Each structure stands twice: as structure tokens, then as C-alpha cells.
N, C-alpha and C positions, 0 to 999 in steps of 0.2 A: 446391730444387723449391718450386713456387708451394704455398701455404695451399691453395688451391681442389683441386689437383689428383687427392692422393688418395682426398675422401670422396666425388668424382665418379666416382673409379675403382670406391670400392664400392656407386655407385649403379649404372652400370654391369652391373657383376656381377649385384646386386639383381635389376636388369630381365632382365636373359638369364634368370637363376633363374625368374622370375617365369612370362615367356612360355614356356619349355620346361615348366614346371608346367603353367600352362591348357594348351598342346599334349596333354600324356599327360593331364590330366583331360578334354580334349573325346574323346576315345581311349577314354578307360576308361566314361564316363558320358553320353558322347552315342551318334549310332548310330542303327539305322531301329527298331529292336525294344526299346520304351519308353526311350529317349534322352531324353536333353532337350532339345529343338532351339535352345536360344540354345548349348548347348556343342556340337551338332552345325554348327552357322554357323561357329563356331569354329573348329572340326576344319577347315571347309573353305579355309580361310588360313593353312594348317600350313605349306604353304612361307615364304610372306614371312616369318612370325613366327621360322622358322628362321634367314634370310638376318638379318635385325634382331638377334636371336638371337647368331651369330656376328660381327657387326659392333661388338654392344654388347661381347662379350669382348675382342674386339682392341682396340677404346676402349680397356680396362678398363688392357688391359700394356702399351700406350701412354702412358697417362697415371698408373699408379701403380705401375711400376718405373723405380727410379732408374738403374742403371747400363745404358749403350745394350749391354753383352754380353749382359747377363742379360734386358733386353728381348728380345734377338733370339731367346735358348738358352728365351725360355717361346714368343714371337709365333709362332715358325715353324713348331712342331709343332701351335698351334692352326690356325693356317691351311693346313699341309699334313695336316692329319686333316678340318678341317670344310668345306673349301669343295668337293675333291670329293664326302665323301657328301651336301652341299646341290647342287652341279651334279647327279646321278645321281638324288635326290630329285626335283630341279625335270623330271628329264628325262622321270621314273616318271609326275610327275605331268601334266604337255603330253600322254604319250600316254594317260590316261584320259581328259581330256576335259573331266571333271566334268559336270555336274546344275545344269540353270536350271530353277526352277518355271515351268511353264506355266498350271497351271490352279490358281483356287484355291476350292474351294466350300464354305459354312456348310453343316453338315447342317440339313434343317428343324425347326425348333422350340427346336434350342440354337443357342447362341452359343458354348458353349466346345471342339465340335467343327469340325474343315475336314477336306475332303478334299482333299490335295494331288496334284496329277499333274507329275512333272518330268520335261523327255526329258536327253536326253546322249547317247551313242555310243561305239560300240566300233569303232572304224578306220573301216569305211565303214556298220555297220549303225546305224540308227535304235535307241533305246534308250526306253521309260518305264518310270517307278519308281510308283508309287502310295502314298501314305501315309495314315495318317489322323492328326490332331494334335487331342490332348486338352490342354483346360485352359489355362488364360491364363499370361502371361508375366510372371516369366520361369521360371515350373515347367509350362510343355507339353512334353508329351511327345510322342514320334512312334514313330508301329507302319507296318511296312511289311503290304500289301494285297496285292501285285502287283508282278511284272517283266514285262516283256512286252519280246523280241527282234524288232526286224524284221528278222531277215535272212530270212524268208520274211513275205512282204506277207499271209497270213493270218495271222499271230500277231499283226500288228499293231494297235498300242489307238486302238481307234473313238469310243470313247465310258466313261467312267466320272463314273455318277451317284448322288447318293440317292435311294432309292426308298421311303426311312423315315428317321427320325432314327435308328435303328439300323440299316440297310439298306442295300448298296452293291452296286449291280448294272456288271458287267466285261463290253463288248462288244467284241472282236474284229474285224478285216475279214474274216477269215473266216464270222462270224457267230457262232461261240463265247459264249456268255453266260455268266458266272459271277457266281453270287448270293454275298455274303461278308456276313455278318451280326456287328456290332458289340458287346463286352460294355460292360458300365455304366461299367467305367473305361479302356473306348478301345481293348482287345487284339483284335483279328479273331479271328476264331473260324477262320482258316486263310490262308494265305497263297497266291495265287498265282502259276501260271508258266505263260508262252507263249513256244516260242522255245528 
């Protein structure tokens, strides 16, 4: 066996462990209610990180195990379990559709606070997600302000604006107006839901 193969196999295993730990941290400390924005962005790429982790584990088996029969004994279960799980996760992620940032507005008089509107879809219905981002990178946190489901046109988000450094106004196409107050730490006093 070449002298570089075993250290490279350990490096691939370490890479897989780091990637899985990163995804778990993203789901633990990311998210819409007080989660770190940087971890939320990492969590959005969990499918790609899962596939890279699986490839790293398979490469580690091929490089680190000497005997062909042992390679098959270890490698086949890794692939037999990992590939179907990742295929299912990939299909579920494709059905979810994901979210894309549509708007980012700084709060008046504050450089550390932004109103972020993201769009997505639930099959055929358009969705809007409104968040407040508070702080600076890498400690910027994200708080959910509102969710709007466009299954009925009256529930569509028409406008999301700051009316002050700590006040947000959300308006739907149906004319409903929602005022939300943001605490000094960035947490809104309520989460609006329409649809």
C-alpha cells in the first residue's frame, strides 16, 4: 500500500465528520427564531454537504482498507445505506423549493438591523417569509416576523417596510395592515401569519 493512502483516508473521514457536524450545528443553532444567519446559510446547502460526506466516506474506504474483500464488506453497507438516504433527502429538498432573498432593507438610523423578505413556493402557491436580521457578521441573528401564503390573492405580501428604527409595517394585497415592534435585541413582538 502506498504510504500516502492511509493518511489520506483519515483526512477524508475527518472531512466527512466535520461536514456532518457543520450541518447538525446549522440545524441546532441556525433557524428563523434567533438563529445565526451564517449557520442558516450553511443549512441551506445540507444536501450538497451530505453528498460530499458520502463521497468522502466511500473514498476513505477505498484508500484506507487494504484487502479487497474487506473493502467490499465495509464499502457496500456505506453505499447501500448512504445513497438511498441521500436520494430521498434530495427529492424532499427539491419538493420544498427553497427560499430566495427578494428584498433587504436597512432599518432607518441603524446599520446593524435589516428587514429581509424571501420568496418561495409550496407546490403552486407563492410564499413570502419576512425576517429581521440583527447584528453583524458572523454573529448576525435572524428573527421571524411573518409568513404569507399566496393560496388566496388577498394573503399575498404587497409591502414590507420600516416605519421607524424598531417598527415594521406589513401589508397584504387584500389591504390588511400588520404593525410589528422589534425589541432592542432584534426579536419582534409577534409573528404575523396570513394564509
